[in-house]
Backbone as JSON Lines, residues from 0, in Angstrom:
{"i":0,"aa":"X","n":[0.84,-1.2,0.0],"ca":[0.0,0.0,0.0],"c":[0.88,1.25,0.0]}
{"i":1,"aa":"X","n":[0.32,2.34,-0.53],"ca":[1.06,3.59,-0.64],"c":[0.14,4.74,-0.27]}
{"i":2,"aa":"X","n":[0.58,5.59,0.64],"ca":[-0.21,6.72,1.12],"c":[0.36,8.02,0.56]}
{"i":3,"aa":"X","n":[-0.45,8.73,-0.22],"ca":[0.0,9.96,-0.89],"c":[-1.01,11.07,-0.68]}
{"i":4,"aa":"X","n":[-0.52,12.24,-0.33],"ca":[-1.34,13.46,-0.29],"c":[-1.41,13.99,-1.72]}
{"i":5,"aa":"X","n":[-2.59,13.99,-2.32],"ca":[-2.74,14.33,-3.73],"c":[-2.95,15.81,-3.99]}
{"i":6,"aa":"X","n":[-2.94,16.66,-2.96],"ca":[-3.36,18.05,-3.17],"c":[-2.63,18.95,-2.2]}
{"i":7,"aa":"X","n":[-1.54,19.56,-2.64],"ca":[-0.8,20.52,-1.81],"c":[-0.32,21.67,-2.68]}
{"i":8,"aa":"X","n":[0.02,22.77,-2.01],"ca":[0.5,23.96,-2.72],"c":[1.77,24.48,-2.05]}
{"i":9,"aa":"X","n":[2.74,24.86,-2.86],"ca":[3.97,25.45,-2.33],"c":[4.07,26.91,-2.79]}
{"i":10,"aa":"X","n":[4.88,27.68,-2.11],"ca":[5.01,29.08,-2.5],"c":[5.84,29.24,-3.78]}
{"i":11,"aa":"X","n":[6.42,28.15,-4.27],"ca":[7.16,28.22,-5.53],"c":[6.23,28.36,-6.72]}
{"i":12,"aa":"X","n":[4.96,27.95,-6.56],"ca":[4.06,28.0,-7.7],"c":[2.66,28.46,-7.39]}
{"i":13,"aa":"X","n":[2.35,28.71,-6.1],"ca":[1.01,29.16,-5.71],"c":[1.16,30.38,-4.82]}
{"i":14,"aa":"X","n":[0.63,31.52,-5.27],"ca":[0.84,32.77,-4.56],"c":[0.17,32.8,-3.19]}
{"i":15,"aa":"X","n":[-0.81,31.93,-2.95],"ca":[-1.5,31.93,-1.67],"c":[-0.92,30.91,-0.69]}
{"i":16,"aa":"X","n":[0.17,30.23,-1.06],"ca":[0.79,29.26,-0.16],"c":[2.0,29.87,0.53]}
{"i":17,"aa":"X","n":[2.2,29.46,1.78],"ca":[3.34,29.93,2.57],"c":[4.42,28.86,2.72]}
{"i":18,"aa":"X","n":[4.27,27.71,2.06],"ca":[5.15,26.57,2.3],"c":[6.31,26.54,1.31]}
{"i":19,"aa":"X","n":[7.55,26.65,1.75],"ca":[8.68,26.39,0.85],"c":[8.63,24.94,0.38]}
{"i":20,"aa":"X","n":[8.98,24.67,-0.87],"ca":[8.89,23.29,-1.37],"c":[9.62,22.27,-0.51]}
{"i":21,"aa":"X","n":[10.83,22.62,-0.02],"ca":[11.56,21.66,0.8],"c":[10.83,21.37,2.11]}
{"i":22,"aa":"X","n":[10.21,22.4,2.7],"ca":[9.46,22.18,3.93],"c":[8.24,21.3,3.68]}
{"i":23,"aa":"X","n":[7.61,21.47,2.52],"ca":[6.44,20.67,2.18],"c":[6.81,19.19,2.11]}
{"i":24,"aa":"X","n":[7.9,18.89,1.39],"ca":[8.3,17.49,1.24],"c":[8.76,16.91,2.58]}
{"i":25,"aa":"X","n":[9.52,17.7,3.34],"ca":[9.99,17.22,4.64],"c":[8.83,16.93,5.58]}
{"i":26,"aa":"X","n":[7.8,17.78,5.55],"ca":[6.63,17.55,6.4],"c":[5.87,16.31,5.96]}
{"i":27,"aa":"X","n":[5.74,16.11,4.66],"ca":[5.06,14.92,4.16],"c":[5.74,13.65,4.66]}
{"i":28,"aa":"X","n":[7.05,13.67,4.63],"ca":[7.78,12.5,5.13],"c":[7.64,12.38,6.64]}
{"i":29,"aa":"X","n":[7.66,13.49,7.34],"ca":[7.6,13.49,8.8],"c":[6.3,12.91,9.31]}
{"i":30,"aa":"X","n":[5.19,13.16,8.61],"ca":[3.88,12.71,9.1],"c":[3.54,11.3,8.63]}
{"i":31,"aa":"X","n":[4.46,10.65,7.91],"ca":[4.27,9.24,7.59],"c":[3.71,8.94,6.21]}
{"i":32,"aa":"X","n":[3.67,9.95,5.35],"ca":[3.23,9.68,3.98],"c":[4.33,8.94,3.21]}
{"i":33,"aa":"X","n":[3.93,8.33,2.1],"ca":[4.88,7.67,1.2],"c":[5.19,8.53,-0.01]}
{"i":34,"aa":"X","n":[4.41,9.58,-0.22],"ca":[4.63,10.46,-1.35],"c":[3.73,11.68,-1.24]}
{"i":35,"aa":"X","n":[4.0,12.67,-2.1],"ca":[3.21,13.89,-2.07],"c":[3.11,14.45,-3.49]}
{"i":36,"aa":"X","n":[1.92,14.99,-3.82],"ca":[1.72,15.69,-5.09],"c":[1.68,17.18,-4.81]}
{"i":37,"aa":"X","n":[2.48,17.94,-5.53],"ca":[2.47,19.4,-5.41],"c":[1.66,19.93,-6.58]}
{"i":38,"aa":"X","n":[0.44,20.34,-6.3],"ca":[-0.54,20.71,-7.32],"c":[-0.73,22.23,-7.3]}
{"i":39,"aa":"X","n":[0.1,22.93,-8.04],"ca":[0.07,24.39,-7.99],"c":[-1.14,24.95,-8.74]}
{"i":40,"aa":"X","n":[-1.6,26.1,-8.27],"ca":[-2.68,26.81,-8.96],"c":[-2.22,27.26,-10.34]}
{"i":41,"aa":"X","n":[-3.16,27.27,-11.29],"ca":[-2.83,27.79,-12.61],"c":[-2.75,26.7,-13.65]}
{"i":42,"aa":"X","n":[-2.08,26.99,-14.74],"ca":[-2.06,26.08,-15.89],"c":[-0.7,25.42,-16.1]}
{"i":43,"aa":"X","n":[0.24,25.59,-15.16],"ca":[1.56,25.01,-15.33],"c":[2.08,24.48,-14.0]}
{"i":44,"aa":"X","n":[2.6,23.24,-14.01],"ca":[3.13,22.67,-12.79],"c":[4.57,23.09,-12.59]}
{"i":45,"aa":"X","n":[5.13,22.77,-11.44],"ca":[6.53,23.08,-11.17],"c":[7.42,22.39,-12.19]}
{"i":46,"aa":"X","n":[8.57,22.99,-12.52],"ca":[9.47,22.37,-13.49],"c":[9.9,20.98,-13.06]}
{"i":47,"aa":"X","n":[10.04,20.09,-14.04],"ca":[10.43,18.72,-13.75],"c":[11.75,18.62,-13.02]}
{"i":48,"aa":"X","n":[12.67,19.53,-13.34],"ca":[13.98,19.5,-12.67],"c":[13.85,19.76,-11.18]}
{"i":49,"aa":"X","n":[12.98,20.7,-10.82],"ca":[12.78,21.01,-9.41],"c":[12.15,19.83,-8.69]}
{"i":50,"aa":"X","n":[11.15,19.21,-9.32],"ca":[10.5,18.05,-8.7],"c":[11.49,16.91,-8.49]}
{"i":51,"aa":"X","n":[12.34,16.67,-9.47],"ca":[13.34,15.62,-9.35],"c":[14.35,15.93,-8.25]}
{"i":52,"aa":"X","n":[14.77,17.2,-8.17],"ca":[15.72,17.59,-7.14],"c":[15.11,17.43,-5.75]}
{"i":53,"aa":"X","n":[13.86,17.81,-5.59],"ca":[13.19,17.66,-4.3],"c":[13.13,16.19,-3.91]}
{"i":54,"aa":"X","n":[12.73,15.34,-4.85],"ca":[12.64,13.93,-4.56],"c":[13.97,13.32,-4.19]}
{"i":55,"aa":"X","n":[15.03,13.69,-4.93],"ca":[16.36,13.15,-4.66],"c":[16.9,13.66,-3.33]}
{"i":56,"aa":"X","n":[16.69,14.93,-3.05],"ca":[17.22,15.53,-1.83],"c":[16.61,14.93,-0.58]}
{"i":57,"aa":"X","n":[15.34,14.58,-0.66],"ca":[14.64,14.05,0.52],"c":[14.47,12.54,0.47]}
{"i":58,"aa":"X","n":[14.87,11.91,-0.63],"ca":[14.65,10.47,-0.75],"c":[13.18,10.12,-0.66]}
{"i":59,"aa":"X","n":[12.35,10.85,-1.42],"ca":[10.91,10.79,-1.23],"c":[10.23,10.93,-2.58]}
{"i":60,"aa":"X","n":[9.05,10.31,-2.72],"ca":[8.28,10.4,-3.96],"c":[7.59,11.76,-4.05]}
{"i":61,"aa":"X","n":[7.95,12.54,-5.06],"ca":[7.37,13.86,-5.29],"c":[6.82,13.9,-6.71]}
{"i":62,"aa":"X","n":[5.53,14.19,-6.85],"ca":[4.85,14.2,-8.15],"c":[4.26,15.58,-8.39]}
{"i":63,"aa":"X","n":[4.41,16.07,-9.59],"ca":[3.87,17.37,-9.93],"c":[2.44,17.29,-10.42]}
{"i":64,"aa":"X","n":[1.72,18.39,-10.28],"ca":[0.35,18.46,-10.75],"c":[-0.11,19.9,-10.8]}
{"i":65,"aa":"X","n":[-1.38,20.07,-11.13],"ca":[-1.98,21.4,-11.26],"c":[-3.33,21.41,-10.56]}
{"i":66,"aa":"X","n":[-3.75,22.6,-10.13],"ca":[-5.15,22.8,-9.74],"c":[-5.71,23.88,-10.64]}
{"i":67,"aa":"X","n":[-6.62,23.5,-11.52],"ca":[-7.19,24.43,-12.49],"c":[-8.55,24.94,-12.02]}
{"i":68,"aa":"X","n":[-8.78,26.24,-12.19],"ca":[-10.08,26.84,-11.94],"c":[-10.86,26.87,-13.26]}
{"i":69,"aa":"X","n":[-12.08,26.31,-13.25],"ca":[-12.86,26.19,-14.48],"c":[-14.31,26.61,-14.23]}
{"i":70,"aa":"X","n":[-15.08,26.56,-15.31],"ca":[-16.5,26.87,-15.19],"c":[-17.26,25.81,-14.43]}
{"i":71,"aa":"X","n":[-16.64,24.65,-14.18],"ca":[-17.28,23.56,-13.44],"c":[-16.64,23.36,-12.07]}
{"i":72,"aa":"X","n":[-15.85,24.32,-11.61],"ca":[-15.18,24.19,-10.33],"c":[-13.7,23.94,-10.5]}
{"i":73,"aa":"X","n":[-13.08,23.4,-9.47],"ca":[-11.63,23.17,-9.47],"c":[-11.32,21.72,-9.81]}
{"i":74,"aa":"X","n":[-10.25,21.53,-10.6],"ca":[-9.82,20.2,-11.0],"c":[-8.34,20.02,-10.68]}
{"i":75,"aa":"X","n":[-8.01,18.87,-10.1],"ca":[-6.62,18.46,-9.96],"c":[-6.24,17.72,-11.23]}
{"i":76,"aa":"X","n":[-5.09,18.09,-11.8],"ca":[-4.66,17.53,-13.07],"c":[-3.27,16.94,-12.9]}
{"i":77,"aa":"X","n":[-3.11,15.71,-13.33],"ca":[-1.83,15.01,-13.22],"c":[-1.44,14.47,-14.59]}
{"i":78,"aa":"X","n":[-0.13,14.31,-14.8],"ca":[0.33,13.64,-16.02],"c":[0.7,14.55,-17.16]}
{"i":79,"aa":"X","n":[0.45,15.86,-17.05],"ca":[0.86,16.82,-18.06],"c":[1.56,17.99,-17.37]}
{"i":80,"aa":"X","n":[2.43,18.68,-18.1],"ca":[3.16,19.8,-17.52],"c":[2.35,21.09,-17.55]}
{"i":81,"aa":"X","n":[1.4,21.21,-18.5],"ca":[0.65,22.44,-18.63],"c":[-0.55,22.23,-19.55]}
{"i":82,"aa":"X","n":[-1.4,23.24,-19.61],"ca":[-2.46,23.3,-20.62],"c":[-2.57,24.76,-21.04]}
{"i":83,"aa":"X","n":[-3.18,25.08,-22.18],"ca":[-3.24,26.47,-22.64],"c":[-3.88,27.4,-21.62]}
{"i":84,"aa":"X","n":[-3.24,28.53,-21.38],"ca":[-3.69,29.44,-20.33],"c":[-5.03,30.09,-20.63]}
{"i":85,"aa":"X","n":[-5.45,30.1,-21.9],"ca":[-6.7,30.77,-22.24],"c":[-7.92,29.85,-22.12]}
{"i":86,"aa":"X","n":[-7.71,28.62,-21.65],"ca":[-8.84,27.7,-21.49],"c":[-9.46,27.85,-20.11]}
{"i":87,"aa":"X","n":[-10.8,27.92,-20.08],"ca":[-11.52,28.0,-18.81],"c":[-12.62,26.95,-18.71]}
{"i":88,"aa":"X","n":[-13.19,26.56,-19.84],"ca":[-14.23,25.53,-19.82],"c":[-13.61,24.19,-19.47]}
{"i":89,"aa":"X","n":[-14.22,23.51,-18.51],"ca":[-13.67,22.24,-18.05],"c":[-13.57,21.23,-19.19]}
{"i":90,"aa":"X","n":[-14.56,21.21,-20.06],"ca":[-14.53,20.26,-21.16],"c":[-13.36,20.53,-22.11]}
{"i":91,"aa":"X","n":[-13.06,21.8,-22.34],"ca":[-11.94,22.14,-23.21],"c":[-10.62,21.71,-22.59]}
{"i":92,"aa":"X","n":[-10.5,21.9,-21.28],"ca":[-9.28,21.48,-20.59],"c":[-9.17,19.97,-20.63]}
{"i":93,"aa":"X","n":[-10.27,19.28,-20.36],"ca":[-10.26,17.81,-20.44],"c":[-9.82,17.34,-21.82]}
{"i":94,"aa":"X","n":[-10.33,18.0,-22.87],"ca":[-10.0,17.58,-24.23],"c":[-8.54,17.85,-24.58]}
{"i":95,"aa":"X","n":[-7.91,18.77,-23.87],"ca":[-6.49,19.03,-24.06],"c":[-5.63,18.05,-23.25]}
{"i":96,"aa":"X","n":[-6.09,17.73,-22.06],"ca":[-5.26,16.99,-21.1],"c":[-5.31,15.48,-21.32]}
{"i":97,"aa":"X","n":[-6.5,14.93,-21.45],"ca":[-6.65,13.47,-21.48],"c":[-5.94,12.82,-22.67]}
{"i":98,"aa":"X","n":[-6.05,13.38,-23.89],"ca":[-5.33,12.75,-25.01],"c":[-3.82,12.72,-24.83]}
{"i":99,"aa":"X","n":[-3.29,13.56,-23.97],"ca":[-1.85,13.58,-23.71],"c":[-1.47,12.73,-22.5]}
{"i":100,"aa":"X","n":[-2.41,11.91,-22.03],"ca":[-2.11,11.01,-20.93],"c":[-2.43,11.56,-19.56]}
{"i":101,"aa":"X","n":[-3.1,12.71,-19.5],"ca":[-3.41,13.32,-18.21],"c":[-4.63,12.7,-17.55]}
{"i":102,"aa":"X","n":[-4.74,12.93,-16.25],"ca":[-5.84,12.43,-15.44],"c":[-6.44,13.61,-14.67]}
{"i":103,"aa":"X","n":[-7.77,13.69,-14.64],"ca":[-8.47,14.76,-13.94],"c":[-9.22,14.21,-12.73]}
{"i":104,"aa":"X","n":[-9.12,14.92,-11.62],"ca":[-9.86,14.63,-10.4],"c":[-10.57,15.91,-9.99]}
{"i":105,"aa":"X","n":[-11.88,15.85,-9.77],"ca":[-12.59,17.05,-9.34],"c":[-12.27,17.3,-7.87]}
{"i":106,"aa":"X","n":[-11.83,18.52,-7.56],"ca":[-11.41,18.89,-6.21],"c":[-12.57,19.51,-5.43]}
{"i":107,"aa":"X","n":[-12.66,19.13,-4.14],"ca":[-13.68,19.69,-3.22],"c":[-14.94,20.15,-3.96]}
{"i":108,"aa":"X","n":[-15.68,19.24,-4.58],"ca":[-16.77,19.63,-5.5],"c":[-17.92,20.37,-4.85]}
{"i":109,"aa":"X","n":[-18.05,20.32,-3.53],"ca":[-19.2,20.95,-2.9],"c":[-18.82,22.12,-1.99]}
{"i":110,"aa":"X","n":[-17.58,22.57,-2.07],"ca":[-17.12,23.63,-1.17],"c":[-17.91,24.92,-1.35]}
{"i":111,"aa":"X","n":[-18.21,25.29,-2.57],"ca":[-18.81,26.59,-2.84],"c":[-20.31,26.51,-3.13]}
{"i":112,"aa":"X","n":[-20.9,25.35,-2.89],"ca":[-22.33,25.17,-3.14],"c":[-23.12,25.23,-1.84]}
{"i":113,"aa":"X","n":[-24.44,25.48,-1.91],"ca":[-25.26,25.36,-0.69],"c":[-25.09,23.97,-0.08]}
{"i":114,"aa":"X","n":[-25.12,23.9,1.23],"ca":[-24.82,22.65,1.92],"c":[-26.08,21.82,2.11]}
{"i":115,"aa":"X","n":[-26.34,20.88,1.2],"ca":[-27.59,20.11,1.3],"c":[-27.67,19.26,2.54]}
{"i":116,"aa":"X","n":[-26.49,18.87,3.09],"ca":[-26.53,18.0,4.27],"c":[-26.97,18.76,5.52]}
{"i":117,"aa":"X","n":[-27.11,20.09,5.43],"ca":[-27.6,20.85,6.58],"c":[-29.12,20.86,6.64]}
{"i":118,"aa":"X","n":[-29.79,20.4,5.6],"ca":[-31.24,20.33,5.59],"c":[-31.69,18.91,5.36]}
{"i":119,"aa":"X","n":[-31.73,18.06,6.39],"ca":[-32.02,16.63,6.22],"c":[-33.25,16.31,5.39]}
{"i":120,"aa":"X","n":[-34.38,17.02,5.54],"ca":[-35.55,16.64,4.74],"c":[-35.31,16.74,3.24]}
{"i":121,"aa":"X","n":[-34.37,17.57,2.83],"ca":[-34.14,17.77,1.4],"c":[-32.89,17.05,0.92]}
{"i":122,"aa":"X","n":[-32.15,16.44,1.82],"ca":[-30.83,15.93,1.46],"c":[-30.88,14.87,0.38]}
{"i":123,"aa":"X","n":[-31.85,13.94,0.47],"ca":[-31.88,12.86,-0.51],"c":[-32.18,13.4,-1.9]}
{"i":124,"aa":"X","n":[-33.12,14.34,-1.99],"ca":[-33.44,14.9,-3.29],"c":[-32.22,15.62,-3.85]}
{"i":125,"aa":"X","n":[-31.51,16.35,-2.99],"ca":[-30.34,17.08,-3.43],"c":[-29.24,16.12,-3.85]}
{"i":126,"aa":"X","n":[-29.08,15.01,-3.14],"ca":[-28.09,14.02,-3.55],"c":[-28.4,13.52,-4.96]}
{"i":127,"aa":"X","n":[-29.66,13.22,-5.24],"ca":[-30.02,12.77,-6.58],"c":[-29.69,13.84,-7.62]}
{"i":128,"aa":"X","n":[-29.92,15.09,-7.27],"ca":[-29.61,16.17,-8.2],"c":[-28.11,16.27,-8.43]}
{"i":129,"aa":"X","n":[-27.33,16.14,-7.38],"ca":[-25.88,16.28,-7.5],"c":[-25.28,15.13,-8.3]}
{"i":130,"aa":"X","n":[-25.81,13.96,-8.13],"ca":[-25.24,12.77,-8.77],"c":[-25.26,12.89,-10.29]}
{"i":131,"aa":"X","n":[-26.23,13.58,-10.85],"ca":[-26.34,13.66,-12.31],"c":[-25.55,14.83,-12.87]}
{"i":132,"aa":"X","n":[-24.79,15.54,-12.06],"ca":[-24.02,16.67,-12.52],"c":[-23.04,16.3,-13.63]}
{"i":133,"aa":"X","n":[-22.97,17.13,-14.68],"ca":[-22.1,16.85,-15.81],"c":[-20.63,16.79,-15.42]}
{"i":134,"aa":"X","n":[-20.26,17.49,-14.35],"ca":[-18.85,17.53,-13.97],"c":[-18.29,16.14,-13.74]}
{"i":135,"aa":"X","n":[-19.12,15.22,-13.26],"ca":[-18.62,13.88,-12.91],"c":[-18.4,13.01,-14.14]}
{"i":136,"aa":"X","n":[-18.85,13.5,-15.31],"ca":[-18.56,12.79,-16.56],"c":[-17.16,13.1,-17.07]}
{"i":137,"aa":"X","n":[-16.52,14.09,-16.49],"ca":[-15.24,14.58,-17.02],"c":[-14.03,14.02,-16.28]}
{"i":138,"aa":"X","n":[-14.26,13.31,-15.18],"ca":[-13.15,13.01,-14.28],"c":[-12.97,11.52,-14.05]}
{"i":139,"aa":"X","n":[-11.79,11.17,-13.56],"ca":[-11.46,9.8,-13.19],"c":[-11.83,9.52,-11.74]}
{"i":140,"aa":"X","n":[-11.86,10.57,-10.9],"ca":[-12.13,10.38,-9.48],"c":[-12.67,11.68,-8.88]}
{"i":141,"aa":"X","n":[-13.2,11.55,-7.67],"ca":[-13.71,12.69,-6.9],"c":[-12.86,12.84,-5.64]}
{"i":142,"aa":"X","n":[-12.44,14.05,-5.36],"ca":[-11.75,14.3,-4.1],"c":[-12.79,14.31,-2.98]}
{"i":143,"aa":"X","n":[-12.98,13.16,-2.36],"ca":[-13.96,13.04,-1.29],"c":[-13.45,13.59,0.03]}
{"i":144,"aa":"X","n":[-12.14,13.5,0.25],"ca":[-11.52,13.92,1.5],"c":[-10.59,15.1,1.23]}
{"i":145,"aa":"X","n":[-10.94,16.26,1.77],"ca":[-10.14,17.47,1.61],"c":[-9.86,18.05,2.99]}
{"i":146,"aa":"X","n":[-8.67,18.57,3.18],"ca":[-8.27,19.06,4.49],"c":[-9.1,20.2,5.03]}
{"i":147,"aa":"X","n":[-9.85,20.87,4.18],"ca":[-10.69,21.99,4.62],"c":[-12.16,21.59,4.75]}
{"i":148,"aa":"X","n":[-12.49,20.34,4.46],"ca":[-13.88,19.89,4.53],"c":[-14.2,19.34,5.91]}
{"i":149,"aa":"X","n":[-15.44,19.54,6.36],"ca":[-15.85,18.93,7.62],"c":[-16.39,17.53,7.35]}
{"i":150,"aa":"X","n":[-16.75,16.82,8.41],"ca":[-17.17,15.42,8.26],"c":[-18.41,15.29,7.39]}
{"i":151,"aa":"X","n":[-19.33,16.24,7.5],"ca":[-20.56,16.15,6.72],"c":[-20.28,16.3,5.23]}
{"i":152,"aa":"X","n":[-19.39,17.22,4.88],"ca":[-19.06,17.4,3.46],"c":[-18.33,16.17,2.92]}
{"i":153,"aa":"X","n":[-17.44,15.6,3.72],"ca":[-16.74,14.39,3.3],"c":[-17.73,13.25,3.07]}
{"i":154,"aa":"X","n":[-18.65,13.07,3.99],"ca":[-19.62,11.98,3.86],"c":[-20.51,12.18,2.62]}
{"i":155,"aa":"X","n":[-20.94,13.41,2.38],"ca":[-21.77,13.68,1.22],"c":[-20.98,13.41,-0.06]}
{"i":156,"aa":"X","n":[-19.7,13.81,-0.09],"ca":[-18.86,13.55,-1.26],"c":[-18.69,12.06,-1.48]}
{"i":157,"aa":"X","n":[-18.56,11.3,-0.4],"ca":[-18.43,9.84,-0.52],"c":[-19.71,9.24,-1.1]}
{"i":158,"aa":"X","n":[-20.86,9.75,-0.68],"ca":[-22.12,9.23,-1.2],"c":[-22.24,9.49,-2.69]}
{"i":159,"aa":"X","n":[-21.83,10.68,-3.12],"ca":[-21.89,11.0,-4.55],"c":[-20.92,10.12,-5.33]}
{"i":160,"aa":"X","n":[-19.72,9.94,-4.82],"ca":[-18.74,9.09,-5.49],"c":[-19.27,7.66,-5.63]}
{"i":161,"aa":"X","n":[-19.88,7.15,-4.57],"ca":[-20.44,5.81,-4.62],"c":[-21.56,5.72,-5.65]}
{"i":162,"aa":"X","n":[-22.43,6.71,-5.66],"ca":[-23.55,6.69,-6.59],"c":[-23.08,6.78,-8.04]}
{"i":163,"aa":"X","n":[-22.0,7.52,-8.28],"ca":[-21.46,7.65,-9.63],"c":[-20.47,6.55,-9.99]}
{"i":164,"aa":"X","n":[-20.2,5.66,-9.04],"ca":[-19.24,4.57,-9.26],"c":[-17.85,5.13,-9.63]}
{"i":165,"aa":"X","n":[-17.48,6.2,-8.94],"ca":[-16.16,6.81,-9.11],"c":[-15.35,6.61,-7.83]}
{"i":166,"aa":"X","n":[-14.05,6.39,-7.95],"ca":[-13.24,6.28,-6.73],"c":[-13.12,7.63,-6.04]}
{"i":167,"aa":"X","n":[-12.94,7.58,-4.73],"ca":[-12.72,8.78,-3.95],"c":[-11.24,8.95,-3.63]}
{"i":168,"aa":"X","n":[-10.78,10.18,-3.69],"ca":[-9.38,10.49,-3.4],"c":[-9.31,11.46,-2.23]}
{"i":169,"aa":"X","n":[-8.11,11.62,-1.67],"ca":[-7.92,12.52,-0.54],"c":[-6.68,13.37,-0.7]}
{"i":170,"aa":"X","n":[-6.81,14.63,-0.31],"ca":[-5.67,15.54,-0.32],"c":[-5.87,16.64,0.7]}
{"i":171,"aa":"X","n":[-4.79,17.12,1.25],"ca":[-4.88,18.1,2.34],"c":[-5.26,19.49,1.87]}
{"i":172,"aa":"X","n":[-4.93,19.84,0.6],"ca":[-5.1,21.21,0.12],"c":[-4.23,22.16,0.94]}
{"i":173,"aa":"X","n":[-3.08,21.68,1.37],"ca":[-2.23,22.42,2.3],"c":[-1.7,23.71,1.69]}
{"i":174,"aa":"X","n":[-1.77,24.78,2.5],"ca":[-1.18,26.07,2.15],"c":[-0.19,26.53,3.22]}
{"i":175,"aa":"X","n":[-0.2,25.88,4.38],"ca":[0.81,26.11,5.42],"c":[1.32,24.73,5.86]}
{"i":176,"aa":"X","n":[2.54,24.7,6.36],"ca":[3.23,23.43,6.58],"c":[2.47,22.43,7.44]}
{"i":177,"aa":"X","n":[1.88,22.83,8.58],"ca":[1.22,21.82,9.42],"c":[0.02,21.14,8.77]}
{"i":178,"aa":"X","n":[-0.5,21.71,7.67],"ca":[-1.66,21.11,7.02],"c":[-1.3,19.9,6.14]}
{"i":179,"aa":"X","n":[-0.05,19.75,5.78],"ca":[0.35,18.67,4.88],"c":[-0.01,17.32,5.5]}
{"i":180,"aa":"X","n":[-0.7,16.49,4.74],"ca":[-1.07,15.16,5.22],"c":[-2.35,15.09,6.01]}
{"i":181,"aa":"X","n":[-3.08,16.2,6.17],"ca":[-4.35,16.14,6.92],"c":[-5.34,15.18,6.27]}
{"i":182,"aa":"X","n":[-5.32,15.12,4.94],"ca":[-6.05,14.1,4.19],"c":[-5.1,13.53,3.15]}
{"i":183,"aa":"X","n":[-5.32,12.29,2.77],"ca":[-4.45,11.64,1.8],"c":[-5.22,10.52,1.12]}
{"i":184,"aa":"X","n":[-4.56,9.86,0.17],"ca":[-5.15,8.77,-0.59],"c":[-4.35,7.5,-0.36]}
{"i":185,"aa":"X","n":[-5.04,6.43,-0.01],"ca":[-4.38,5.14,0.21],"c":[-4.56,4.27,-1.03]}
{"i":186,"aa":"X","n":[-3.45,4.02,-1.71],"ca":[-3.43,3.16,-2.89],"c":[-3.14,1.73,-2.46]}
{"i":187,"aa":"X","n":[-3.75,0.78,-3.15],"ca":[-3.61,-0.61,-2.75],"c":[-2.28,-1.22,-3.18]}
{"i":188,"aa":"X","n":[-1.59,-0.57,-4.12],"ca":[-0.36,-1.15,-4.65],"c":[0.81,-0.17,-4.49]}
{"i":189,"aa":"X","n":[2.03,-0.67,-4.54],"ca":[3.2,0.2,-4.43],"c":[3.27,1.19,-5.59]}
{"i":190,"aa":"X","n":[3.69,2.41,-5.3],"ca":[3.87,3.43,-6.33],"c":[5.3,3.94,-6.22]}
{"i":191,"aa":"X","n":[6.07,3.75,-7.28],"ca":[7.48,4.1,-7.26],"c":[7.79,5.38,-8.0]}
{"i":192,"aa":"X","n":[6.92,5.75,-8.95],"ca":[7.2,6.91,-9.79],"c":[5.9,7.43,-10.39]}
{"i":193,"aa":"X","n":[6.0,8.44,-11.24],"ca":[4.81,9.07,-11.8],"c":[4.04,8.1,-12.7]}
{"i":194,"aa":"X","n":[4.75,7.25,-13.41],"ca":[4.07,6.27,-14.27],"c":[3.19,5.34,-13.44]}
{"i":195,"aa":"X","n":[3.75,4.82,-12.36],"ca":[2.96,3.99,-11.45],"c":[1.76,4.77,-10.92]}
{"i":196,"aa":"X","n":[1.98,6.02,-10.58],"ca":[0.94,6.85,-9.99],"c":[-0.22,7.03,-10.96]}
{"i":197,"aa":"X","n":[0.06,7.36,-12.21],"ca":[-1.0,7.58,-13.18],"c":[-1.77,6.3,-13.45]}
{"i":198,"aa":"X","n":[-1.05,5.19,-13.54],"ca":[-1.72,3.9,-13.73],"c":[-2.63,3.58,-12.55]}
{"i":199,"aa":"X","n":[-2.14,3.89,-11.35],"ca":[-2.94,3.62,-10.15],"c":[-4.2,4.49,-10.12]}
{"i":200,"aa":"X","n":[-4.07,5.75,-10.51],"ca":[-5.25,6.63,-10.54],"c":[-6.31,6.09,-11.49]}
{"i":201,"aa":"X","n":[-5.88,5.61,-12.64],"ca":[-6.84,5.09,-13.62],"c":[-7.45,3.77,-13.16]}
{"i":202,"aa":"X","n":[-6.73,3.04,-12.33],"ca":[-7.21,1.71,-11.91],"c":[-8.39,1.8,-10.97]}
{"i":203,"aa":"X","n":[-8.47,2.86,-10.19],"ca":[-9.55,3.01,-9.2],"c":[-9.33,2.25,-7.92]}
{"i":204,"aa":"X","n":[-8.16,1.66,-7.73],"ca":[-7.91,0.85,-6.53],"c":[-7.29,1.7,-5.43]}
{"i":205,"aa":"X","n":[-8.08,2.58,-4.87],"ca":[-7.63,3.5,-3.82],"c":[-8.85,4.15,-3.18]}
{"i":206,"aa":"X","n":[-8.62,4.82,-2.06],"ca":[-9.7,5.59,-1.44],"c":[-9.09,6.71,-0.59]}
{"i":207,"aa":"X","n":[-9.89,7.75,-0.39],"ca":[-9.48,8.86,0.45],"c":[-9.53,8.46,1.92]}
């Protein structure tokens, strides 16, 4: 098994993060993770040379990624170095990323929506409405566990993932060092490098 935080931000590539890249990787190792994904905001991930240097310096699995803001919410993107900066529609980004071997995971899908789990009489109807959302047709997985989500949001995300037959993933969404590893993804098989990681994401054999 392999435990990886799929969603973190460093100050090297995300203006709202306070974490130096070396501190991020050191903290991931300190809290018992087996690897960490640095998913910077925007359309371009950290340079491959920097990611390799971080991994070698710490003797730790470091994978690059992106967090894209789209018309359908936020997406974690793995397997590509960038996508065109003028793209905002999620479908257009998907059409650019997937043919090049990329994988999309919808991040914290209910963070900015009304909280249906706060109104029990309406929750089931709202769950049915959420399950048919087009956004879930675009992704390989749903980030069910996010470091900024409360238990109710996590549970609702898990219900939607189950209903859509999509795997759930976990990431801390860390912007300061102590947040690294608050949520993570447990993969059933060993992951040694980015190739293993992408294959594992597509396999669905993991959970947040």
